Structures are given as structure tokens and as C-alpha cells.
C-alpha positions as CSV (number, residue, x, y, z in Angstrom):
1,M,0.0,0.0,-0.1
2,T,1.4,3.3,-1.1
3,R,1.1,6.5,1.1
4,I,-1.1,9.4,0.1
5,T,1.1,12.0,-1.4
6,I,0.8,16.0,-1.8
7,H,-0.2,15.4,-5.3
8,D,-2.8,13.0,-4.5
9,L,-4.3,15.5,-1.9
10,K,-4.0,18.4,-4.7
11,A,-6.3,15.8,-6.9
12,M,-8.7,15.5,-4.2
13,K,-9.1,19.1,-3.7
14,R,-9.6,19.6,-7.5
15,R,-12.2,17.0,-7.6
16,G,-14.0,18.7,-4.9
17,E,-13.5,15.7,-2.2
18,K,-13.5,16.5,1.4
19,I,-10.1,15.8,3.0
20,V,-9.9,14.7,6.5
21,M,-7.1,15.5,8.8
22,L,-6.8,14.1,12.4
23,T,-4.2,14.7,14.9
24,A,-2.0,11.4,16.1
25,Y,0.8,11.7,18.7
26,D,1.7,7.9,18.8
27,Y,2.0,4.5,17.0
28,S,-1.5,3.2,18.7
29,M,-3.6,6.3,17.7
30,A,-1.7,6.4,14.1
31,R,-2.6,2.8,13.2
32,L,-6.2,3.2,14.5
33,L,-6.7,6.3,12.3
34,D,-4.9,4.8,9.2
35,E,-7.0,1.7,9.4
36,A,-10.0,4.0,9.6
37,G,-9.0,5.5,6.4
38,I,-8.1,8.9,7.4
39,P,-6.2,10.2,4.6
40,V,-4.0,12.8,6.6
41,L,-2.3,12.6,9.9
42,L,-1.1,15.4,11.6
43,V,1.6,15.5,14.3
44,G,1.0,18.6,16.2
45,D,3.0,20.5,18.3
46,S,-0.2,20.6,20.7
47,L,1.7,17.1,21.9
48,G,3.5,19.4,24.3
49,M,0.4,20.1,26.1
50,V,-1.4,16.7,25.3
51,M,1.4,14.3,25.9
52,L,4.2,16.1,27.4
53,G,2.5,18.1,30.0
54,Y,3.5,21.6,29.1
55,E,1.3,24.6,29.3
56,T,1.6,25.9,25.8
57,T,3.2,24.6,22.6
58,L,6.2,27.0,22.9
59,P,8.5,24.8,24.8
60,V,8.3,21.8,22.1
61,T,11.2,21.2,20.2
62,V,12.1,19.5,16.8
63,D,13.7,16.6,18.7
64,E,10.6,16.0,20.7
65,M,8.6,16.4,17.3
66,L,10.8,13.7,15.8
67,H,10.1,11.3,18.5
68,H,6.4,11.5,17.7
69,V,6.7,11.8,13.9
70,R,8.6,8.4,13.8
71,A,6.0,6.9,16.0
72,V,3.2,8.0,13.8
73,V,4.9,7.2,10.4
74,R,5.6,3.5,11.9
75,G,1.8,3.2,12.7
76,S,0.3,4.4,9.7
77,R,0.7,2.8,6.2
78,R,-1.2,4.9,3.8
79,A,-2.1,8.2,5.5
80,H,-0.1,11.4,4.5
81,V,1.8,12.5,7.9
82,V,2.0,16.1,8.2
83,A,4.8,17.3,11.0
84,D,4.1,20.5,12.8
85,M,7.0,22.9,12.8
86,P,7.7,23.9,16.6
87,F,8.1,27.5,17.8
88,L,11.3,28.9,16.5
89,S,12.3,26.1,14.0
90,Y,11.7,28.4,11.1
91,Q,11.0,31.9,12.4
92,T,14.5,32.4,12.8
93,G,15.1,32.3,8.9
94,P,14.8,30.2,5.7
95,E,18.2,28.3,6.6
96,D,16.9,27.1,10.0
97,A,13.3,26.3,8.6
98,V,14.9,24.1,5.5
99,R,17.2,22.3,8.1
100,N,14.5,21.9,10.5
101,A,11.9,20.9,8.0
102,G,14.4,18.5,6.2
103,R,15.0,16.9,9.5
104,L,11.3,16.1,9.9
105,L,11.0,14.4,6.5
106,K,14.3,12.7,6.3
107,E,14.8,11.5,9.9
108,G,11.0,11.5,11.0
109,G,9.3,10.2,7.7
110,A,6.9,12.8,7.6
111,Q,5.7,13.9,3.9
112,S,5.1,17.3,4.4
113,V,5.4,20.1,7.4
114,K,3.0,22.7,8.8
115,L,3.7,26.0,9.9
116,E,1.7,29.0,11.4
117,G,1.5,32.4,9.8
118,G,0.5,34.1,6.7
119,S,2.1,36.7,4.6
120,E,5.2,37.3,7.0
121,V,6.3,33.6,6.6
122,A,5.6,33.6,2.8
123,P,9.3,33.8,2.1
124,I,10.1,30.9,4.4
125,V,7.3,28.6,2.8
126,R,8.7,29.9,-0.7
127,R,12.3,28.5,0.1
128,L,11.0,25.2,1.7
129,V,9.0,24.4,-1.4
130,Q,12.2,25.3,-3.4
131,A,13.9,22.9,-1.3
132,G,11.4,20.2,-2.1
133,I,9.5,20.2,1.0
134,P,5.8,20.3,0.7
135,V,4.2,22.9,3.1
136,M,0.7,23.1,4.8
137,G,-0.3,26.6,5.8
138,H,-1.9,27.4,9.5
139,L,-3.9,30.6,9.7
140,G,-6.2,32.0,12.3
141,L,-5.8,30.7,15.8
142,T,-2.0,30.3,15.9
143,P,-1.1,29.0,19.4
144,Q,2.4,29.7,18.7
145,A,1.5,33.5,18.8
146,I,-0.1,33.0,22.2
147,H,1.8,35.6,23.8
148,Q,1.5,38.2,20.9
149,L,-2.5,37.7,21.0
150,G,-2.6,37.8,24.7
151,G,-3.9,34.0,25.2
152,Y,-6.1,31.9,22.9
153,R,-8.4,34.4,20.6
154,V,-10.7,33.7,18.0
155,Q,-9.6,35.4,14.5
156,G,-11.1,37.2,11.8
157,R,-14.2,38.3,13.2
158,S,-14.0,41.9,12.0
159,R,-13.9,42.9,8.4
160,E,-10.5,43.9,8.6
161,A,-9.4,41.0,10.2
162,A,-11.1,38.8,7.6
163,L,-9.6,40.4,4.9
164,K,-6.2,39.9,6.4
165,L,-6.7,36.4,6.8
166,L,-7.7,36.4,3.1
167,H,-4.6,38.3,2.4
168,D,-2.3,35.8,4.2
169,A,-4.0,32.8,2.6
170,L,-3.5,34.4,-0.9
171,A,0.2,35.2,0.1
172,L,0.7,31.5,1.3
173,E,-1.0,30.1,-2.1
174,E,1.4,32.3,-4.1
175,A,4.4,30.9,-2.0
176,G,3.6,27.4,-2.9
177,V,1.1,26.0,-0.3
């Protein structure tokens, strides 16, 4: 059985199919979700709070992500595995982003990475895509910005905020998401 690729996901989108993505942090959950036919498994940095007991996602490291990504990859055979890029693994610049995302794919076995942010991270997304790393974007409620936002706050409620989300989505699309 072959894994679902980024090209498969794009084809599903073109056909108007609904694409389900659920979170898995370990081998057992990945195996159950994969056997249930879930096409995309996210190894989220939320594992810091759910599995490691941190108060936020901010302390999660690339090495901690790698441990869980490997387990999810081993537990799944068909699902496309997306590895979340933890705080400060990409915000420090394109070189760090490529190095850390590359580790999640090469050492962890993920098929793509996810990062938070819009137009401000578009240059980093562009560099990752140029390096051959598929990227999933994350807009709106972005837990890595908890201190900037003053806590977990719903985003996009005002017209201005909704237009910023649209602008950010278009910037990510143009960058290769």
C-alpha cells in the first residue's frame, strides 16, 4: 500500500473531495486512524500539552517532534503524515526552516510540514517549497503566537481581520502552499 502524496491531496481538492485530517501523537492512534481510512495525520506541536504536560506549545523542540513523528509514521501505512514545525524552528530564517523541516522529513519520515503564519512567513514557505519540502499553512488561531495575541483568541471576526486572513491565505498560496 502506498502513502497518500501531496499530489494525491491536490487531486482530491480539484475533484472537490472532502479531505479529513486528524491529529495523532503515537503509534497506536496512528494505526487506528490509518486503518479507519483517514487520509492525513497531523503530528501537532500540541503534543507538548497533550502528551508532555507543557502549559503551551512553545517549549516543544524539533527533537521532541521527531520522536512522535517517527511513531506516527511507523503506525501508519497509507496516510499522509504532516509534521508541525515547532516554535522558533522556522521563524529565525529560511536556513533554519529548511534544516529543521528537512529533519522532520528525512529523519522523521513525514511527507510534509505545517507552519503557522501568513504573509510574514511566505518567503520561508517559498524557500521550503524550492527545497522540495511540501508545506501546509496554518492561519487564524495560531497557538505559537499566544503571547502576541494575549492568549487564545478567535481570529477574523471583524471585516479588517477577515481581509487580513484572506490576504495571508493568498500569500501562502502564491508561495507554494
